[in-house]
C-alpha positions in Angstrom: 140.8 166.2 118.0 138.2 163.4 118.1 135.2 163.9 115.8 131.8 164.9 117.2 129.6 161.9 118.1 126.1 161.6 116.7 123.2 160.3 118.7 123.7 157.0 117.1 127.2 156.7 118.5 128.8 157.0 115.1 131.6 159.3 114.3 130.3 162.4 112.6 132.6 162.6 109.6 132.4 161.4 106.1 133.8 162.0 102.6 133.4 165.6 101.5 130.6 165.8 99.0 130.3 169.0 97.0 127.2 170.2 95.3 124.7 168.7 97.6 121.7 170.9 98.2 119.9 168.8 100.8 120.8 166.1 103.3 118.8 163.3 104.8 118.6 162.8 108.5 119.4 159.5 110.2 116.2 158.3 112.0 116.1 159.5 115.6 113.5 157.0 116.6 111.9 153.7 115.6 109.6 155.5 113.2 112.4 157.2 111.4 112.6 161.0 111.0 111.9 163.2 108.1 114.3 162.4 105.3 114.3 166.0 104.1 114.7 167.7 107.5 117.3 170.5 107.8 117.6 170.1 111.5 120.1 168.0 113.4 123.2 168.6 111.3 125.1 165.9 113.1 122.8 163.2 111.7 122.6 164.4 108.2 123.1 162.0 105.3 124.5 163.1 102.0 122.2 160.8 100.1 119.2 158.7 101.2 118.2 155.3 99.9 116.4 156.4 96.9 118.8 159.2 95.9 121.2 158.7 93.0 124.7 160.4 93.6 126.9 161.5 90.7 128.2 158.5 88.7 131.8 159.1 89.7 130.8 159.1 93.4 128.8 155.9 92.9 131.8 154.2 91.4 134.2 155.4 94.1 132.0 154.5 97.0 131.0 151.2 95.3 134.7 150.2 95.1 135.1 151.2 98.8 132.3 148.9 99.8 133.9 146.1 97.8 137.2 146.8 99.6 135.4 146.9 103.0 134.0 143.4 102.3 137.3 142.2 100.8 138.8 140.8 104.0 135.7 138.7 104.9 135.0 137.4 101.3 138.6 136.4 100.5 139.1 134.7 103.9 136.4 132.1 103.1 138.0 130.3 100.1 141.4 130.5 101.8 140.0 128.6 104.8 138.0 126.2 102.6 141.2 125.3 100.6 142.5 123.5 103.7 139.4 121.2 104.0 139.3 120.8 100.2 143.0 119.6 100.1 144.0 122.7 98.0 146.7 124.1 100.1 149.3 123.6 97.3 147.0 124.4 94.3 147.2 128.1 94.0 145.5 128.2 90.6 142.3 126.5 91.8 142.3 128.7 94.9 142.3 131.7 92.5 139.4 130.3 90.7 137.5 129.9 94.0 138.2 133.5 94.9 137.0 134.7 91.5 133.9 132.6 91.8 132.9 133.9 95.2 133.4 137.5 94.1 131.3 136.9 91.0 128.5 135.3 92.9 128.6 137.9 95.7 128.1 140.6 93.0 125.2 138.8 91.4 123.5 138.2 94.8 124.0 141.9 95.8 122.2 143.0 92.7 119.3 140.6 93.3 119.0 141.8 96.9 119.1 145.5 96.1 116.7 145.2 93.2 114.1 142.6 94.2 115.0 141.7 97.8 114.8 144.0 100.8 115.9 146.9 98.5 118.2 148.5 101.1 121.8 149.4 100.4 123.1 146.2 101.9 125.9 144.1 100.3 125.9 140.3 100.0 129.0 138.1 100.4 130.2 134.8 101.8 129.1 133.8 105.3 131.1 132.5 108.2 128.1 130.8 109.6 128.4 128.0 107.1 132.2 127.6 107.7 131.8 125.7 110.9 129.4 123.0 109.6 131.4 122.8 106.3 134.7 122.1 108.1 132.9 119.6 110.3 131.7 117.8 107.2 135.1 117.8 105.6 136.7 116.5 108.8 134.7 113.2 108.7 136.8 110.1 108.0 135.6 109.6 104.4 136.4 113.3 103.6 139.7 113.7 105.4 142.4 114.8 103.0 144.9 112.0 102.0 148.3 112.4 103.5 150.0 112.9 100.1 147.9 116.1 99.4 149.7 117.8 102.4 153.1 117.4 100.7 153.8 119.9 98.0 156.4 117.7 96.3 153.8 114.9 95.9 151.0 117.0 94.5 150.5 117.2 90.8 147.7 119.7 90.4 146.8 118.6 86.9 146.6 114.9 87.6 143.1 113.3 87.4 143.6 111.7 90.9 144.2 115.1 92.6 141.4 116.8 90.7 139.0 114.0 91.8 140.1 114.4 95.4 139.1 118.1 95.7 136.2 118.1 93.2 134.4 115.3 95.0 134.6 117.3 98.2 133.4 120.4 96.5 130.5 118.6 94.9 129.2 117.3 98.2 129.4 120.8 99.6 127.6 122.2 96.6 124.7 119.8 96.9 124.4 120.2 100.7 124.3 124.0 100.4 121.8 123.9 97.6 119.4 121.7 99.5 119.9 123.6 102.8 119.2 126.9 101.0 115.8 125.7 100.0 114.8 125.9 103.6 115.8 129.6 103.7 113.8 130.2 100.5 110.8 128.6 102.1 111.1 130.4 105.4 111.5 133.8 103.6 108.8 133.7 101.0 106.3 132.0 103.3 106.7 134.5 106.1 107.8 131.9 108.6 110.8 134.0 109.7 108.5 135.6 112.4 107.9 132.2 113.9 111.6 131.5 114.3 112.3 135.0 115.7 109.7 134.6 118.4 111.7 132.0 120.3 115.2 133.3 119.7 116.8 135.9 122.0 120.2 137.1 123.1 121.0 133.9 125.1 120.6 131.8 121.9 122.5 134.2 119.7 125.4 134.9 122.0 126.8 131.3 122.2 125.9 130.6 118.5 127.9 133.6 117.1 130.7 133.4 119.6 131.4 129.8 118.9 131.7 130.6 115.2 134.9 132.6 116.0 136.1 130.2 118.7 135.8 127.1 116.6 138.1 128.6 114.0 141.0 129.2 116.4 142.9 126.2 115.1 142.8 127.6 111.5 144.0 130.9 112.7 146.8 129.5 114.9 148.0 127.1 112.2 148.3 129.8 109.6 149.9 132.3 111.9 152.3 129.7 113.3 154.2 129.4 110.0 155.9 132.7 110.9 154.8 134.3 114.1 156.8 137.4 113.5 155.0 138.2 110.2 151.6 137.3 111.7 152.1 139.5 114.8 153.2 142.3 112.6 150.0 142.0 110.5 147.8 141.9 113.5 149.6 144.9 115.1 149.2 146.9 111.9 145.4 146.2 111.7 145.0 147.0 115.3 147.0 150.3 115.0 145.1 151.4 111.9 141.6 150.4 113.1 141.9 151.5 116.8 144.7 154.0 117.3 144.7 155.9 114.0 141.0 155.8 113.1 140.5 159.5 114.0 143.4 160.7 111.9 142.3 162.2 108.6 144.6 162.0 105.6 144.5 164.9 103.0 143.7 163.8 99.4 143.7 166.0 96.3 140.3 166.9 94.9 138.9 168.9 92.0 135.6 170.7 91.8 134.3 173.4 89.6 133.7 175.7 92.5 137.0 175.2 94.4 139.1 173.9 91.6 142.0 171.9 92.9 142.0 171.6 96.7 142.4 168.9 99.4 139.8 166.9 101.3 140.4 164.9 104.4 139.4 161.3 104.5 139.5 158.9 107.5 141.2 156.2 105.4 142.5 154.3 108.4 138.9 153.8 109.8 137.6 152.7 106.4 140.2 150.3 105.2 142.3 149.1 108.1 142.5 145.4 107.1 143.3 146.1 103.5 146.1 148.5 104.5 147.5 146.1 107.1 147.5 143.2 104.7 149.1 145.3 101.9 151.9 146.6 104.1 152.7 143.2 105.5 152.6 141.7 102.0 155.0 144.4 100.8 157.4 143.7 103.7 157.3 139.9 102.9 158.0 140.7 99.3 161.1 142.7 100.3 162.3 140.0 102.6 161.9 137.5 99.8 163.8 139.6 97.3 166.7 140.0 99.6 166.6 136.3 100.7 166.0 137.1 104.3 163.3 134.4 104.5 164.5 130.9 104.0 164.3 129.3 100.5 164.3 125.7 101.9 160.6 124.4 102.1 161.5 122.4 105.2 162.7 125.5 107.2 160.6 127.6 109.5 159.4 130.8 107.8 159.4 129.5 104.2 155.6 130.0 103.8 156.1 133.7 104.4 157.8 134.1 101.0 155.8 135.7 98.2 157.4 133.7 95.4 156.0 130.3 96.4 153.0 130.6 94.1 154.7 133.0 91.7 153.7 131.0 88.6 150.0 131.2 89.5 149.6 134.7 88.1 151.2 133.7 84.9 149.1 130.5 84.5 145.8 132.2 85.4 143.7 133.4 82.4 143.0 137.0 81.9 139.3 136.4 81.6 137.4 133.5 83.2 133.6 133.4 83.3 132.4 131.3 86.3 129.4 129.1 85.5 127.1 126.7 87.4 128.5 123.2 87.7 132.0 124.2 86.8 133.4 121.6 89.3 131.1 118.8 88.2 127.6 117.6 89.1 126.7 118.4 92.8 126.0 115.5 95.2 124.0 115.5 98.4 125.0 114.4 101.8 122.2 114.2 104.4 124.7 115.0 107.2 125.9 118.0 105.2 122.4 119.3 104.7 121.6 119.2 108.5 124.8 120.9 109.3 124.2 123.6 106.7 120.7 124.1 108.1 122.2 125.2 111.5 124.3 127.8 109.7 121.4 129.0 107.5 119.2 129.6 110.6 122.0 131.7 112.2 122.5 133.6 109.0 118.8 134.5 108.8 118.7 135.8 112.3 121.8 138.0 111.7 120.3 139.3 108.5 117.0 140.5 110.1 119.1 142.6 112.4 121.2 143.9 109.5 118.1 145.0 107.6 117.0 147.2 110.5 120.4 148.6 111.1 120.8 149.3 107.4 117.5 151.1 107.3 118.4 153.2 110.3 121.8 154.3 108.9 120.5 154.9 105.4 117.7 157.2 106.3 114.9 154.7 105.5 111.9 153.8 107.6 112.1 150.4 109.4 111.6 147.6 106.9 108.0 146.3 106.7 107.1 142.6 106.9 106.9 142.0 103.2 110.4 143.4 102.6 112.0 141.3 105.4 110.3 138.2 104.0 111.5 139.0 100.5 115.0 139.8 101.7 115.4 136.4 103.5 113.9 134.6 100.5 116.4 136.3 98.1 119.2 135.4 100.5 118.1 131.8 100.2 118.2 132.1 96.4 121.7 133.6 96.8 122.8 130.6 98.7 121.3 128.4 96.0 123.3 130.2 93.4 126.5 130.1 95.5 126.1 126.3 95.8 125.4 125.9 92.0 128.4 128.0 91.1 130.6 126.2 93.5 131.9 128.7 96.0 131.8 126.1 98.8 129.8 128.6 100.8 126.6 130.6 100.8 125.8 134.3 100.9 124.5 136.7 103.6 124.2 140.4 104.4 127.4 142.0 105.4 127.3 143.8 108.7 130.6 145.6 108.1 129.2 147.4 105.1 126.2 148.4 107.1 128.7 150.1 109.5 130.4 151.8 106.5 127.1 153.5 105.7 127.3 155.3 109.1 130.8 156.4 108.3 130.4 157.7 104.7 126.9 159.2 105.3 125.9 157.9 101.8 122.9 155.6 102.1 122.1 155.4 98.4 121.3 151.9 97.1 122.7 152.9 93.8 126.2 152.8 95.4 125.7 149.2 96.4 124.5 148.4 92.8 127.8 149.8 91.6 129.6 147.7 94.2 127.8 144.6 92.9 129.0 145.3 89.3 132.5 145.9 90.6 132.5 142.4 92.3 131.2 140.8 89.1 133.9 142.4 87.0 136.6 141.4 89.6 135.3 137.9 89.4 135.6 137.7 85.7 139.3 138.9 85.7 141.2 135.7 86.5 144.4 137.5 87.2 142.9 139.4 90.1 142.0 136.2 91.9 145.4 134.8 91.2 147.1 137.9 92.8 145.2 137.3 96.1 146.5 133.7 96.3 150.1 135.0 96.6 149.4 136.6 100.0 151.7 134.7 102.3 150.1 132.3 104.8 151.4 134.1 107.9 149.8 137.3 106.7 146.5 135.5 106.3 147.0 134.1 109.8 147.5 137.5 111.3 144.3 138.7 109.7 142.4 135.7 111.1 143.5 136.5 114.6 141.7 139.8 114.4 138.8 138.7 112.3 137.8 135.6 114.3 138.3 137.5 117.6 135.9 140.2 116.5 133.3 137.6 115.4 133.5 136.0 118.9 133.2 139.3 120.6 130.2 140.3 118.5 128.4 137.3 119.8 129.3 138.0 123.4 128.1 141.6 123.0 124.5 140.3 122.6 124.6 139.7 126.4 124.4 143.4 127.1 120.6 143.2 126.7 120.2 140.5 129.3 120.5 140.7 133.1 123.9 139.1 133.6 123.5 139.5 137.4 121.0 136.6 137.1 122.3 133.2 138.0 119.9 131.8 135.4 121.5 133.7 132.6 125.0 133.0 133.8 124.3 129.3 133.9 122.7 129.2 130.4 125.5 131.1 128.7 128.3 129.4 130.5 126.9 125.9 130.0 126.1 126.6 126.3 129.6 127.9 125.6 131.4 125.1 127.5 129.4 122.3 125.9 129.8 124.0 122.5 133.6 123.5 122.9 133.8 120.3 124.9 131.4 118.0 122.9 132.8 118.8 119.4 136.4 118.4 120.8 135.6 114.9 122.2 133.8 113.8 119.1 136.7 114.9 116.9 139.1 112.8 119.1 136.8 109.8 119.1 135.2 109.7 115.6 134.1 106.1 115.9 132.1 106.7 119.2 128.9 107.4 117.3 127.5 104.0 116.2 123.7 103.9 116.0 123.7 101.1 113.4 122.3 103.5 110.8 125.1 104.9 108.7 123.2 108.0 107.5 122.2 108.9 111.1 125.7 108.4 112.2 126.9 110.9 109.6 124.2 113.4 110.6 125.1 113.2 114.3 128.8 113.4 113.5 128.5 116.6 111.6 126.0 118.3 114.1 127.9 117.3 117.2 131.3 118.5 115.8 129.7 121.9 114.8 130.4 124.1 117.8 127.8 126.7 116.9 125.1 124.1 116.6 125.8 122.5 120.0 126.1 125.8 121.8 123.1 127.4 120.0 121.0 124.3 120.7 121.6 124.3 124.4 121.2 128.1 124.6 117.8 127.8 122.7 116.6 124.9 124.7 117.5 126.2 128.2 116.4 129.8 127.5 113.0 128.7 126.4 112.4 126.1 129.2 114.0 127.6 132.3 111.6 130.0 133.9 112.6 133.7 133.6 111.0 137.0 132.9 111.3 138.7 129.5 113.2 141.5 130.9 115.6 139.1 132.6 116.1 137.2 129.3 116.7 140.4 127.4 113.7 140.0 125.2 112.2 143.4 125.9 115.4 145.3 125.3 116.2 143.1 122.3 112.9 143.9 120.5 111.9 147.4 121.6 114.0 149.2 119.0 111.8 148.7 116.0 108.1 148.0 116.1 106.7 147.2 112.7 104.7 150.5 112.2 105.8 151.4 108.6 103.9 148.8 106.6 102.1 150.9 104.0 103.3 154.5 104.2 104.1 156.4 101.0 107.8 156.6 102.1 107.9 152.9 102.8 106.5 152.1 99.4 109.1 154.3 97.8 111.9 152.5 99.5 110.6 148.9 99.7 108.3 148.6 96.7 109.3 146.4 93.8 110.9 148.1 90.8 109.9 148.4 87.1 106.3 149.0 87.7 105.7 145.7 89.4 104.0 147.4 92.4 101.4 148.9 90.1 100.7 145.6 88.4 100.3 143.7 91.7 98.0 146.3 93.3 95.4 145.5 90.7 95.1 141.9 92.0 93.3 141.3 95.3 95.0 138.0 96.0 98.4 139.6 96.4 97.4 140.9 99.9 97.6 137.3 101.1 101.1 136.8 99.6 103.7 137.4 102.4 106.4 138.9 100.2 104.2 141.2 98.1 104.3 145.0 98.9 100.4 144.9 98.9 100.5 142.3 101.7 99.2 143.7 105.0 99.1 141.6 108.1 96.6 142.2 110.9 98.0 143.9 114.0 97.0 141.1 116.3 99.3 138.7 114.4 102.3 140.9 115.0 104.5 139.5 117.7 107.0 141.8 119.5 109.9 139.7 118.4 108.7 138.4 115.1 110.1 141.0 112.8 112.0 143.3 115.1 115.7 143.5 114.7 118.3 141.9 116.8 119.1 144.9 118.9 122.8 144.1 118.9 122.9 145.3 115.4 119.9 147.7 115.2 120.9 149.9 118.0 124.4 151.2 117.4 126.6 151.0 120.5 127.3 154.3 122.3 131.0 153.5 121.6 131.8 153.4 117.9 134.4 150.6 118.4 132.0 147.9 117.1 131.6 149.9 113.9 135.3 150.0 113.4 135.6 146.3 114.2 132.9 145.6 111.6 134.7 147.6 109.0 137.9 145.8 109.9 136.2 142.5 108.8 
């Protein structure tokens, strides 16, 4: 029997939590409802943002959030390894995986403690992948042919180390410089100025083209053994879509009931992890019984699990990532401009995530100072990610926001535990090494699902616009088509851009080969210049969900105020009311624009169908 639906469109089931005397209600409207109300059982949260669950529940749910974000985080270094010429260096891949887990944990703790202070997890962002791969595809950064042949690669040779580290260093420098823009926008309060001009017709092509531009990577990985890839895809689809309402009994012990069973919807929570693990196990059995070919030149060889078998043995038990571990970062002007396009997209998504997270965790809508601080801390997170050398930045994870609605536990202490779990996982070198042994076709099967969901998430933004309007159809269609056509032509004709200024050529090369930039630029330009009503453009439906009416309520201060008595110290200074990221800052009502700090409704208002939540968790 399908679970009862809440008014938010989320399935009304969660982990059984014993010994809870009160529950918090999910907000029923933009102002939020009483966190201590006993009415509306279908919307009750087991724990609100400021509540602290028992330590064992914090650890368990913290690990679950880590596993929910696992698929998205681990995919990024695996994709980057192709552009960094590391396909045949499993040990370095394991170091990249450990580093991104470590940095994600540090950034999560910063965001929960000093940022927006909502239970929102930080991890690698796909918005930076497109400009990153565009930069690495430039002629001077294209991988040498010999790095593509495993028999010619000596991973310990200075020549090979210089090949991949020089590419990583230019990524690090570009990300660090680009992240300074996000720090400035966040802490200065300029995020409202950007949100004022950005609507669904800008977001839809931008996000959709992130997934579409990665089709080549997904097809190339899956093509090494289509049977294994299709099996992985089918397992993820079955777990996330067909079996999501099936609860599995698990043993449990409590003082009141002693040993008994509790039912958990494990397929809905961990479909990707289960799909990858099962496919991985099947590949291991096929390897043990020599069903898969042992000849590197034969089709299906990359589905074997023993190709990188020595990586686990060579990886250290403990490895502490540190800034500059790959060398001194360098800066590429072209890379910086490309990263800026990804950073802007990441900021827009995060504003929507903050509102969705507040709604699902029983908190009032985030006030202006909390949003400014959250974006600024994300910029600092990208700066740290660049310094540590993940080859990527950090952003808020929408899939973990969806998990809050499933578990009904909105406590930020759970996310704090998750941050510590990721830091510990990043320090254990063997764990990162284990992940590198996942066969390539299994990764390809995961990509087919993941990138498809990213593309669909962008298209779903169009539900707020009038798609019977020829204006909107033209804008979206033109933006999508040019976002695919122009980068494809530039990639096939890399010498076509010749302005006479080498630096300008590089900037244009990266920007025009970044699909999300091209599509987003045309969407932004046309949507803001072609006449159209706000209702037609979707601006009204996009912004009406959350009006900024919770600036200085007691409840808002409890949730969004700074910790360790910092609030009290700041309140004694009058100048803090002019600082955009201080809790004492209060802006005048006339300065509030409808779209300045409202969420992107595609994430704020949960869909009436819970499929998008499952898709988010699947990522």
